[in-house]
C-alpha positions as CSV (number, residue, x, y, z in Angstrom):
1,X,-10.2,149.5,14.5
2,X,-9.5,149.0,10.8
3,X,-12.7,148.2,8.8
4,X,-12.9,144.8,7.0
5,X,-14.3,143.8,3.6
6,X,-14.8,140.0,3.0
7,X,-14.8,139.4,-0.8
8,X,-16.1,136.3,-2.5
9,X,-16.1,135.6,-6.3
10,X,-19.0,133.4,-7.5
11,X,-20.7,131.7,-10.4
12,X,-23.6,129.4,-9.8
13,X,-22.7,128.8,-6.1
14,X,-26.3,128.6,-4.7
15,X,-25.4,125.4,-2.8
16,X,-22.5,127.0,-0.9
17,X,-23.0,130.8,-0.9
18,X,-25.3,131.1,2.1
19,X,-22.8,129.4,4.4
20,X,-20.0,131.5,3.2
21,X,-21.8,134.8,3.6
22,X,-23.3,133.9,7.0
23,X,-19.8,133.1,8.3
24,X,-18.5,136.4,7.0
25,X,-21.4,138.7,8.1
26,X,-19.4,139.8,11.1
27,X,-17.3,142.0,8.7
28,X,-18.1,145.6,7.9
29,X,-18.8,144.6,4.3
30,X,-19.4,141.3,2.5
31,X,-18.9,141.8,-1.2
32,X,-19.9,139.1,-3.7
33,X,-18.5,139.6,-7.2
34,X,-20.5,137.4,-9.5
35,X,-19.7,136.4,-13.1
36,X,-23.1,135.7,-14.6
37,X,-24.7,133.2,-12.3
38,X,-27.9,131.6,-13.8
39,X,-29.0,130.1,-10.5
40,X,-30.1,131.8,-7.2
41,X,-26.6,132.7,-6.0
42,X,-27.0,136.5,-6.1
43,X,-30.5,136.6,-4.5
44,X,-29.3,134.3,-1.7
45,X,-26.3,136.5,-1.0
46,X,-28.3,139.7,-1.1
47,X,-30.9,138.3,1.2
48,X,-28.3,137.6,3.9
49,X,-26.8,141.1,3.6
50,X,-24.0,140.9,1.0
51,X,-23.4,143.6,-1.6
52,X,-23.5,141.9,-5.1
53,X,-21.6,143.2,-8.1
54,X,-21.6,141.7,-11.6
55,X,-18.3,141.3,-13.4
56,X,-17.5,139.4,-16.5
57,X,-15.0,136.5,-15.9
58,X,-11.4,137.7,-16.1
59,X,-9.6,134.5,-14.8
60,X,-9.0,133.5,-11.2
61,X,-6.3,135.9,-10.3
62,X,-7.6,138.9,-12.2
63,X,-11.2,138.3,-11.0
64,X,-10.0,138.3,-7.4
65,X,-8.0,141.4,-7.9
66,X,-11.1,143.1,-9.4
67,X,-13.1,142.0,-6.3
68,X,-10.4,143.4,-4.0
69,X,-10.4,146.7,-5.9
70,X,-14.2,147.0,-5.6
71,X,-14.1,146.5,-1.8
72,X,-14.9,149.6,0.2
73,X,-12.2,149.0,2.8
74,X,-8.5,148.8,2.6
75,X,-8.3,145.6,4.7
76,X,-9.8,142.6,2.8
77,X,-10.2,138.9,3.5
78,X,-10.6,136.8,0.3
79,X,-13.0,133.9,0.9
80,X,-14.2,131.2,-1.6
81,X,-17.8,130.2,-1.7
82,X,-17.1,126.8,-0.3
83,X,-15.0,128.2,2.6
84,X,-16.2,129.2,6.0
85,X,-14.9,131.3,8.9
86,X,-14.9,129.5,12.2
87,X,-16.0,131.5,15.2
88,X,-12.4,131.4,16.5
89,X,-11.1,132.9,13.3
90,X,-13.7,135.6,13.3
91,X,-12.6,136.7,16.7
92,X,-8.9,136.6,15.9
93,X,-9.4,138.7,12.7
94,X,-11.3,141.4,14.6
95,X,-8.6,141.5,17.3
96,X,-5.8,141.6,14.7
97,X,-7.4,144.5,12.9
98,X,-7.4,146.6,16.1
99,X,-3.6,146.9,15.8
100,X,-2.1,145.0,12.8
101,X,1.6,144.1,13.1
102,X,1.9,143.2,9.5
103,X,0.4,144.1,6.1
104,X,-0.8,140.6,5.3
105,X,-1.7,137.4,7.2
106,X,-1.5,133.8,6.3
107,X,-4.5,131.7,7.3
108,X,-4.6,127.9,7.6
109,X,-7.4,125.9,5.9
110,X,-8.9,122.6,7.2
111,X,-10.1,120.7,4.1
112,X,-13.0,118.3,4.1
113,X,-12.8,115.5,1.5
114,X,-15.7,113.1,1.0
115,X,-17.3,114.1,4.3
116,X,-14.1,114.0,6.5
117,X,-11.8,116.7,7.7
118,X,-8.2,115.8,6.6
119,X,-5.0,116.7,8.4
120,X,-2.8,114.2,6.7
121,X,-1.6,114.0,3.1
122,X,0.1,117.4,3.4
123,X,-3.4,119.1,3.3
124,X,-3.1,120.8,6.7
125,X,-2.4,123.6,7.6
126,X,-2.5,124.6,3.9
127,X,-1.5,128.2,4.6
128,X,-2.2,131.1,2.2
129,X,-2.4,134.8,2.5
130,X,-6.1,135.8,2.8
131,X,-6.2,138.8,5.1
132,X,-4.3,141.7,3.8
133,X,-4.1,145.5,3.2
134,X,-5.1,145.8,-0.5
135,X,-2.6,148.6,-0.9
136,X,0.2,146.2,-0.1
137,X,-0.8,143.0,-1.9
138,X,-2.5,141.6,-5.0
139,X,-3.1,138.2,-6.7
140,X,-0.7,137.0,-9.3
141,X,-2.3,136.8,-12.7
142,X,-2.3,133.0,-13.4
143,X,-4.9,130.7,-14.8
144,X,-5.2,128.5,-11.7
145,X,-3.8,128.2,-8.1
146,X,-3.5,132.0,-7.8
147,X,-2.0,133.5,-4.7
148,X,-1.5,136.9,-3.0
149,X,1.9,138.5,-3.6
150,X,2.7,141.0,-0.8
151,X,5.0,144.0,-1.0
152,X,4.6,144.4,2.8
153,X,5.3,142.2,5.8
154,X,3.4,138.9,6.4
155,X,2.4,137.2,9.6
156,X,0.3,134.2,10.5
157,X,-3.0,133.8,12.3
158,X,-3.5,131.0,14.8
159,X,-6.9,129.8,13.8
160,X,-8.1,128.1,10.6
161,X,-11.0,128.4,8.2
162,X,-12.8,125.4,6.9
163,X,-13.0,124.3,3.3
164,X,-15.8,122.0,1.9
165,X,-13.4,120.7,-0.7
166,X,-15.0,117.7,-2.4
167,X,-18.2,115.9,-1.5
168,X,-17.5,112.9,-3.8
169,X,-14.7,111.3,-5.7
170,X,-16.4,112.1,-9.0
171,X,-16.5,115.8,-8.2
172,X,-12.8,115.7,-7.2
173,X,-11.9,114.1,-10.6
174,X,-13.9,116.7,-12.5
175,X,-12.3,119.7,-10.9
176,X,-8.8,118.3,-11.0
177,X,-9.1,117.6,-14.7
178,X,-10.2,121.2,-15.2
179,X,-7.2,122.4,-13.1
180,X,-4.8,120.1,-15.0
181,X,-6.0,121.5,-18.3
182,X,-5.4,125.1,-17.0
183,X,-2.0,124.2,-15.7
184,X,1.0,125.8,-17.4
185,X,3.1,122.7,-17.1
186,X,4.6,121.6,-20.4
187,X,3.9,118.1,-21.7
188,X,6.5,115.7,-20.3
189,X,6.1,112.0,-20.8
190,X,8.8,111.1,-18.2
191,X,7.2,113.2,-15.5
192,X,3.8,111.8,-16.5
193,X,5.0,108.3,-15.8
194,X,7.2,108.9,-12.7
195,X,5.4,111.9,-11.1
196,X,2.3,110.0,-10.1
197,X,4.2,107.3,-8.4
198,X,6.1,109.8,-6.3
199,X,2.9,111.8,-5.6
200,X,1.2,108.7,-4.2
201,X,4.1,107.6,-2.2
202,X,4.7,111.1,-0.8
203,X,1.1,111.7,0.2
204,X,0.1,108.2,1.4
205,X,3.3,107.2,3.3
206,X,5.6,110.2,3.9
207,X,2.7,112.6,4.7
208,X,0.8,109.9,6.7
209,X,-2.3,109.6,4.5
210,X,-2.6,105.9,5.6
211,X,-3.7,107.2,9.0
212,X,-6.9,108.4,7.3
213,X,-7.7,105.0,5.9
214,X,-9.8,104.9,2.8
215,X,-9.9,108.7,2.6
216,X,-6.1,109.0,2.7
217,X,-5.7,106.3,0.0
218,X,-8.2,107.9,-2.3
219,X,-6.7,111.4,-1.9
220,X,-3.2,110.1,-2.6
221,X,-4.5,108.1,-5.6
222,X,-6.5,111.1,-7.1
223,X,-3.7,113.5,-6.7
224,X,-1.4,111.0,-8.4
225,X,-3.9,111.0,-11.3
226,X,-3.9,114.8,-11.3
227,X,-0.1,114.8,-11.6
228,X,-0.4,112.5,-14.6
229,X,-3.0,114.7,-16.3
230,X,-0.8,117.8,-15.8
231,X,2.1,116.4,-17.8
232,X,0.3,114.2,-20.4
233,X,-1.9,117.0,-21.9
């Protein structure tokens, strides 16, 4: 069977890192690439069994590429500190690596917003390539919302991972403002005015956010604000 490295990039993630490493410890290697944490992130990760390497921050895409490069094995799974393998996904990954039919695999993500798992608002299955042969794929070098670009074939796994996205509305706003500032969208007053209306309508009505009650309303509203921030900067 092909050996697996799970790679996680961190900075001051002591609240989340234990859960991430514990869910990944089934792999042959768990590698944490840290960019100068001043909290207990590194000690927690080491204590659970992860290998920890320090690396100055390079940007999201470049940092993940460096982490993949440092992994001991060709097959890698890139996990964020606030993400978790489910037991079903663990088993599927191990079975898949016995005889891979593709060079990379998309994985669904079940996002938790304000204490509730959300499958409406277009937030599920939220596929992205996470399991791949590092000789056949790498992250694009963008400031935010980086993704794996594959030169080989891509398939899809059946089981999802979980994502502890945002505990509170305030934390959601803080991160989305940060992402909006990093966005490469050009300032556009028209889109800043019209875009948020479409975003809210799309998420709340077309993508059934109303089925999640208050959670769906707040998610649609906050993503509408994010759309405004992207184009008004």
